[in-house]
C-alpha positions as CSV (number, residue, x, y, z in Angstrom):
1,M,-4.0,3.1,7.0
2,N,-0.3,3.4,7.9
3,T,2.6,3.0,5.4
4,V,5.9,1.4,6.1
5,T,9.0,2.4,4.0
6,N,12.3,0.5,3.7
7,K,15.1,3.1,4.2
8,T,18.0,0.6,3.8
9,N,19.8,-0.4,0.6
10,K,18.9,-4.1,1.1
11,P,15.7,-6.1,1.1
12,M,14.2,-6.7,4.5
13,K,11.6,-8.7,6.4
14,V,9.4,-6.5,8.6
15,P,7.7,-8.5,11.4
16,L,3.9,-8.1,11.8
17,P,1.5,-9.4,14.4
18,G,0.2,-12.9,14.1
19,G,3.6,-14.3,13.0
20,K,3.3,-12.6,9.6
21,V,6.2,-11.0,7.7
22,L,6.2,-8.2,5.2
23,R,9.0,-8.3,2.6
24,L,10.1,-4.9,1.4
25,A,12.6,-4.1,-1.4
26,P,15.0,-1.2,-0.9
27,G,13.2,2.1,-0.9
28,K,9.8,0.6,-1.4
29,S,6.7,1.1,0.8
30,A,3.6,-0.9,1.7
31,P,0.4,-0.2,3.6
32,I,-0.2,-1.9,7.0
33,V,-3.1,-1.8,9.4
34,P,-3.0,0.5,12.4
35,K,-2.8,-2.4,14.8
36,A,0.5,-3.5,13.2
37,A,1.9,0.0,13.6
38,E,1.9,-0.6,17.4
39,F,3.8,-3.9,17.2
40,K,7.0,-3.8,19.3
41,P,9.4,-5.5,16.9
42,L,8.2,-3.1,14.1
43,L,8.7,-0.1,16.4
44,A,12.2,-1.4,17.2
45,L,13.1,-1.2,13.4
46,V,11.6,2.4,13.3
47,E,13.8,3.4,16.2
48,A,16.9,1.9,14.5
49,G,16.2,4.0,11.4
50,E,15.8,1.0,9.1
51,I,12.2,1.7,8.3
52,E,10.0,4.7,8.3
53,L,6.4,4.6,9.5
54,S,3.9,7.2,8.2
55,D,0.2,7.7,8.5
56,S,-1.2,7.8,5.0
57,A,-4.7,8.9,6.2
58,R,-3.4,12.4,7.0
59,R,-1.8,12.7,3.5
60,A,-4.9,11.6,1.7
61,S,-7.0,14.6,0.5
62,G,-10.5,12.9,0.6
63,G,-11.0,13.2,-3.1
64,G,-14.3,11.3,-3.4
65,A,-14.2,8.3,-5.8
66,G,-10.5,8.2,-6.3
67,G,-10.6,10.2,-9.6
68,K,-12.1,7.3,-11.7
69,S,-15.3,7.9,-13.4
70,M,-17.9,5.2,-13.2
71,R,-19.0,4.2,-16.8
72,S,-21.6,1.7,-17.6
73,S,-21.0,-0.8,-20.4
74,S,-23.2,1.1,-22.8
75,E,-20.9,4.2,-22.5
76,R,-17.8,2.5,-23.9
77,P,-15.8,4.4,-26.4
78,G,-16.6,3.4,-29.9
79,G,-19.8,1.7,-28.8
80,I,-18.9,-1.7,-30.5
81,R,-18.7,-4.9,-28.6
82,H,-16.6,-7.7,-30.1
83,F,-17.4,-11.4,-29.6
84,G,-15.8,-14.6,-30.7
85,D,-12.4,-15.5,-32.0
86,R,-10.4,-13.0,-33.8
């Protein structure tokens, strides 16, 4: 998965394949599919320096389940389930 980052001080619309548009606030980033990273209008914005394109797959460290433990409902803290109006 690739990531696109807005490097300008204004909100912008990033063109994507299929007539879609990604709206990015100043300094914000969003993931895009690899197919979109090869889209010519998007590459023109990269060359102009308005957006930055990075490959988030190489930054990821392959940490398994994402750091969240999988708990079943019987292992809830406190062990009490509340029902009805309160």
